[in-house]
C-alpha positions as CSV (number, residue, x, y, z in Angstrom):
1,M,45.7,-74.0,104.7
2,N,45.5,-77.6,103.5
3,D,42.9,-80.2,104.4
4,T,45.2,-82.0,107.0
5,A,45.8,-78.9,108.9
6,Q,42.1,-78.0,108.8
7,D,41.3,-81.6,110.1
8,R,43.8,-81.2,113.0
9,E,42.3,-77.9,113.9
10,I,38.8,-79.3,113.8
11,G,39.9,-82.2,115.9
12,R,41.6,-79.9,118.4
13,D,38.4,-77.9,118.6
14,S,36.4,-81.0,119.1
15,H,38.8,-82.1,121.9
16,V,38.5,-78.8,123.5
17,A,34.7,-78.9,123.2
18,M,34.8,-82.3,124.9
19,T,37.1,-81.3,127.7
20,A,36.0,-77.7,128.1
21,P,33.2,-76.8,130.4
22,E,29.7,-76.5,128.8
23,I,29.4,-73.4,126.5
24,S,26.6,-71.0,126.2
25,L,23.9,-71.0,123.4
26,D,25.3,-67.9,121.8
27,E,28.7,-69.6,121.5
28,Q,27.2,-72.7,120.1
29,I,25.5,-70.7,117.3
30,K,28.8,-68.9,116.5
31,K,30.5,-72.3,116.3
32,V,27.9,-73.6,113.8
33,Q,28.4,-70.6,111.6
34,L,32.2,-71.0,111.8
35,D,31.9,-74.7,110.7
36,K,29.7,-73.6,107.8
37,L,32.2,-71.0,106.7
38,R,35.0,-73.6,106.9
39,A,33.0,-76.0,104.7
40,E,32.5,-73.3,102.1
41,V,36.3,-72.6,102.1
42,R,36.9,-76.3,101.4
43,N,34.4,-76.1,98.5
44,L,36.3,-73.2,97.0
45,N,39.6,-75.0,97.4
46,S,38.1,-77.9,95.4
47,W,38.0,-75.8,92.2
48,N,39.4,-78.0,89.6
49,Y,40.4,-78.1,85.9
50,E,37.1,-79.6,84.8
51,L,35.1,-76.6,86.1
52,T,37.7,-74.2,84.6
53,G,37.3,-75.9,81.2
54,K,33.5,-75.5,81.4
55,V,33.8,-71.8,82.1
56,V,36.4,-71.3,79.3
57,I,34.1,-73.1,76.9
58,S,31.2,-71.0,77.9
59,V,33.2,-67.8,77.5
60,L,34.3,-68.9,74.0
61,A,30.7,-69.7,73.0
62,V,29.7,-66.2,74.1
63,L,32.5,-64.7,72.1
64,L,31.7,-66.8,69.0
65,A,28.0,-65.8,69.2
66,G,29.1,-62.2,69.4
67,W,31.4,-62.6,66.4
68,S,28.6,-64.3,64.4
69,L,26.3,-61.4,65.2
70,Y,29.0,-58.9,64.2
71,V,29.6,-60.6,60.9
72,G,25.8,-61.2,60.2
73,V,24.8,-57.6,60.5
74,P,26.7,-56.4,57.4
75,K,25.4,-59.4,55.4
76,A,21.8,-58.6,56.4
77,Q,22.4,-55.0,55.4
78,Y,23.7,-56.3,52.0
79,D,20.7,-58.6,51.5
80,A,18.3,-55.7,52.4
81,L,20.1,-53.4,49.9
82,K,20.0,-56.1,47.2
83,A,16.2,-56.7,47.8
84,T,15.6,-53.0,47.6
85,Q,17.4,-52.7,44.3
86,E,15.4,-55.7,42.9
87,V,12.1,-54.1,44.0
88,A,13.1,-50.8,42.3
89,S,14.0,-52.6,39.1
90,T,10.6,-54.4,39.1
91,L,8.7,-51.2,39.7
92,K,10.7,-49.6,36.8
93,N,9.7,-52.4,34.5
94,L,6.1,-52.2,35.6
95,D,6.1,-48.5,34.8
96,A,7.5,-49.1,31.3
97,L,4.9,-51.8,30.7
98,K,2.2,-49.5,31.8
99,A,3.4,-46.8,29.5
100,E,3.5,-49.2,26.6
101,T,0.0,-50.4,27.4
102,E,-1.3,-46.9,27.4
103,V,0.3,-46.3,24.0
104,R,-1.3,-49.4,22.6
105,H,-4.7,-48.4,23.9
106,R,-4.3,-45.0,22.4
107,Q,-3.3,-46.5,19.0
108,L,-6.3,-48.8,19.2
109,A,-8.6,-46.0,20.0
110,E,-7.3,-44.0,17.0
111,A,-7.7,-47.0,14.7
112,N,-11.3,-47.4,15.9
113,D,-11.9,-43.7,15.3
114,A,-10.5,-44.0,11.8
115,L,-12.7,-47.1,11.1
116,V,-15.8,-45.2,12.3
117,Q,-14.9,-42.3,10.0
118,A,-14.4,-44.6,7.1
119,Q,-17.8,-46.3,7.7
120,N,-19.5,-42.9,8.0
121,A,-17.9,-41.8,4.8
122,L,-19.0,-45.0,3.0
123,Q,-22.6,-44.5,4.3
124,A,-22.6,-40.9,3.2
125,A,-21.4,-42.1,-0.3
126,K,-24.2,-44.6,-0.4
127,T,-26.9,-42.2,0.5
128,S,-25.6,-39.7,-2.0
129,V,-26.3,-42.1,-4.8
130,T,-29.7,-41.0,-6.4
131,G,-32.7,-43.3,-6.4
132,E,-32.6,-43.4,-10.1
133,V,-29.1,-44.9,-10.2
134,L,-30.0,-47.4,-7.5
135,A,-33.1,-48.4,-9.5
136,K,-30.9,-48.9,-12.6
137,V,-28.5,-51.1,-10.7
138,D,-31.3,-53.1,-9.2
139,A,-33.1,-53.4,-12.6
140,A,-29.9,-54.6,-14.3
141,A,-29.9,-57.7,-12.0
142,K,-33.5,-58.6,-12.9
143,P,-34.8,-60.2,-16.1
144,V,-36.7,-57.8,-18.4
145,A,-40.5,-58.3,-18.8
146,Y,-42.2,-56.0,-21.4
147,V,-45.8,-55.1,-20.7
148,Q,-48.4,-54.4,-23.4
149,F,-52.0,-53.6,-22.3
150,A,-55.3,-52.9,-24.0
151,G,-58.9,-52.4,-23.2
152,S,-60.0,-50.0,-20.4
153,L,-57.0,-50.7,-18.2
154,S,-55.7,-47.3,-16.9
155,R,-52.1,-46.4,-17.0
156,E,-52.1,-45.6,-13.3
157,L,-53.2,-49.2,-12.7
158,I,-50.6,-50.6,-15.1
159,D,-47.9,-48.6,-13.4
160,A,-48.9,-50.0,-10.0
161,Y,-48.9,-53.5,-11.6
162,R,-45.3,-52.8,-12.9
163,A,-44.2,-52.0,-9.3
164,A,-45.7,-55.3,-8.1
165,L,-43.9,-57.1,-11.0
166,S,-40.6,-55.4,-10.0
167,N,-41.1,-56.6,-6.4
168,A,-41.6,-60.1,-7.8
169,G,-38.1,-60.0,-9.3
170,F,-38.6,-58.6,-12.8
171,N,-37.6,-55.4,-14.6
172,P,-40.6,-54.1,-16.4
173,P,-39.8,-51.0,-18.6
174,R,-42.6,-48.4,-19.4
175,A,-45.7,-50.3,-20.6
176,E,-47.1,-49.8,-24.1
177,R,-50.8,-49.6,-24.9
178,I,-51.2,-52.0,-27.9
179,N,-54.3,-53.8,-29.0
180,R,-53.6,-56.7,-31.3
181,G,-56.5,-58.9,-30.1
182,Q,-54.2,-60.4,-27.5
183,Q,-55.2,-62.7,-24.7
184,N,-53.9,-62.4,-21.1
185,E,-50.7,-64.3,-21.3
186,V,-46.9,-64.2,-20.6
187,R,-44.9,-65.1,-23.7
188,Y,-41.5,-66.6,-23.4
189,F,-39.2,-67.4,-26.3
190,S,-36.6,-69.8,-25.0
191,N,-37.8,-73.3,-24.5
192,T,-35.9,-74.1,-21.4
193,P,-37.0,-75.1,-17.9
194,Q,-35.5,-71.9,-16.5
195,E,-37.3,-69.6,-18.9
196,A,-40.6,-71.5,-18.5
197,A,-40.4,-71.2,-14.7
198,R,-39.7,-67.5,-15.0
199,A,-42.8,-67.1,-17.2
200,A,-44.9,-69.0,-14.8
201,K,-43.7,-66.8,-11.9
202,A,-44.6,-63.6,-13.9
203,A,-48.0,-65.0,-14.7
204,Q,-48.7,-65.8,-11.0
205,A,-47.6,-62.3,-9.9
206,T,-49.9,-60.7,-12.5
207,N,-53.0,-62.7,-11.5
208,D,-52.2,-62.1,-7.7
209,F,-52.1,-58.3,-8.4
210,F,-55.4,-58.0,-10.2
211,D,-57.1,-60.4,-7.8
212,A,-56.0,-58.2,-4.9
213,K,-57.4,-55.1,-6.7
214,G,-60.8,-56.8,-6.9
215,C,-60.6,-57.0,-10.7
216,P,-59.4,-60.5,-11.7
217,L,-58.5,-60.8,-15.3
218,S,-60.6,-63.0,-17.5
219,P,-59.3,-65.3,-18.7
220,P,-56.4,-65.5,-16.2
221,V,-52.9,-64.9,-17.3
222,T,-51.1,-68.1,-18.4
223,P,-47.5,-68.7,-19.7
224,H,-47.2,-69.4,-23.4
225,F,-44.1,-70.5,-25.4
226,V,-43.5,-68.7,-28.8
227,Q,-41.0,-70.1,-31.2
228,L,-38.7,-67.5,-32.7
229,P,-36.7,-67.8,-35.9
230,E,-33.5,-69.7,-35.2
231,G,-30.8,-67.7,-33.5
232,K,-33.2,-64.9,-32.2
233,Q,-33.9,-64.3,-28.5
234,S,-36.3,-62.0,-26.7
235,P,-37.2,-61.2,-23.1
236,L,-40.5,-62.1,-21.6
237,E,-43.6,-60.2,-22.8
238,V,-46.8,-59.7,-20.7
239,W,-49.9,-59.2,-22.8
240,L,-53.0,-57.8,-21.0
241,I,-56.5,-56.9,-21.9
242,G,-59.3,-56.0,-19.4
243,S,-61.7,-53.4,-18.1
244,C,-60.2,-52.6,-14.7
245,R,-59.3,-49.0,-13.9
């Protein structure tokens, strides 16, 4: 039914309503419901191409979203697989690095053990050297100072003095008991500042020793230069005479 026919029908109904006798309330309600139904029918008949286009576009959008989701699922799975492989490769590299580090640590520990063993062996070799050899090596680096003594000086006292002279930086061989009317002096035979200083040092060490023993020498020991024939040299000589025991 088109709009013109519906209008004629509505007009006829209106004419009937106007000419007909008064209708009941129930019939009026039915009439209102009928008019509402007719209006809805007219709205359905007004379906046009614009609304159809909107619906089609909406359907296409839903289909496109579904297709994108369908295509995106395999890509996400691929990305997840690739990331898993990268993580596995990184873990493998870390394991290799850890193993290499452990090897380096083991090698370092072995090197340290070897060094400790070498140091222990060297220390054992040092301690195995006799005191006599060490004394000879130490004496070779010190200037010789011969000791001649006379009077009532005991050999035990002279040996203690020789130890003090050694501590002062000299190498005194075994002392000789000789009495030639000497005075207490240190003789040196090279007229150089170095040799004069060495003689003065020996004289000071000698006086300090006997002073500490409570038996100072009289006169005190002094350095004295002695001229030797040309071309001859001699180590220091310490000449002592006293009554200490």
